[in-house]
N, C-alpha and C positions, 0 to 999 in steps of 0.2 A: 721401235719400242723404247730402246736404251737412248734414242735421240731426244726423245720427249721427256725421259726421266733426266737426262743430263742437262737441258734447258730448264726443267722445273728446278733442278738442284741448283743451278746458275742463278736462277731468279732468286731463289730462297737465301742464297749467301748474299747476293747484293742487298737485298731488303734487309737481312739481318745485320749487315755490315752498316747500312745506311742508318738504321733505327740506334744501334749501338753508339755511333758517333754523336747522335742527337741526345742520348741518355748520358754519356759522358759529360757532354757540355752542360747538362743541367746539375752536375754534381755540386759546383759551388752554390747555386741556387738553392738546392735542398740543404745544404750546410747552414746558408743563412737564414733560411726559413726555419730550420730546426732550433737556431740561436736566437731568433726573434731579431735579426739584424735590422737596423734602422733604414738600412739602404738596400735591402733585398731586391725591391724592383730594379735599380740600377744594375745590381750583378746579374739578374736575369737577363736583361736587356744586353748588357756586355758579354754574357755568353753567346747569345744569338749573333751578335757582331763578331765575336771570335770564330764563329764558323767561316765567316767571309773574308777574315784576316789571316787565313792559315794557321789558326790556333795560337796566334802569338800571344794574345791577351790571357789565355785560359790559366796559365800558371799564376799569373798575378791576381785573377779572379780567385782562385783557390786560396792564396794568402789573404785576400781582402775578406773574404767571407769567413776564415778562420780566426782573423785578429779579435773580432768582437765576441763577447760573451755576456749573457744578459746579466749573470750575478756580479761581474767585475767590470763591465763596460769594455773599454779599449785595452785595459791592463796597464796603463802607463804611470799609475798612480801607485804610492806605497800603501799597503793596507794598514799600516801602524799609524798613519797620520790621522786616522778616524773621520767620519763624514765622507762625504763625496768629494772627489778630487779638486774640483773647482771651488768648493766650500773651504776646504783645508788650505789650499793655496792662497785664497782670499784672507783667511784668517792670520796666516803666516805674513803675508805683504802688509796687513794691518799692524801686526807687533812690530815689524822691522821698522815700519814707518814712524810708530810712536817712540822706538828706541833711538831713531836717528834724531828726531825731533829734541828729544831729552839732552841728548849729545850736543846738538847744536846750542840749546840754551845755556848749558855749561859752558861751551867755549865763548859764546858772547859774553857771559857774566865775568869770565876770566879776563877778556879782552877789555871789557870796560873797567874793571878793578886795575890792570895794568896800566891802562892809559890815565887814570885817575891819579896813580901813587907817583 
């Protein structure tokens, strides 16, 4: 009787560990789904691939899933800039270009005045 109990316990532990590994590898996907990550399907597939690569990819998937947040995107822009990150960078680049154009015109005028005198 104890042999059957031990066999049942061994099978139960094996199935629990197997299921636990699968659940642990779905944690980055669950994080990505909760944060409405734009690449959550890729994270899910990479989690399954990580099972076959001896879990090498799993820490990177965790990082990838946690970097994105719906309210601030990837978080690489300063919130004080106003607007979205790309729009603020575009506006800043346009201001720099117009400033450089004004400086170039001033230098050209000075060069023309110096050459005439």
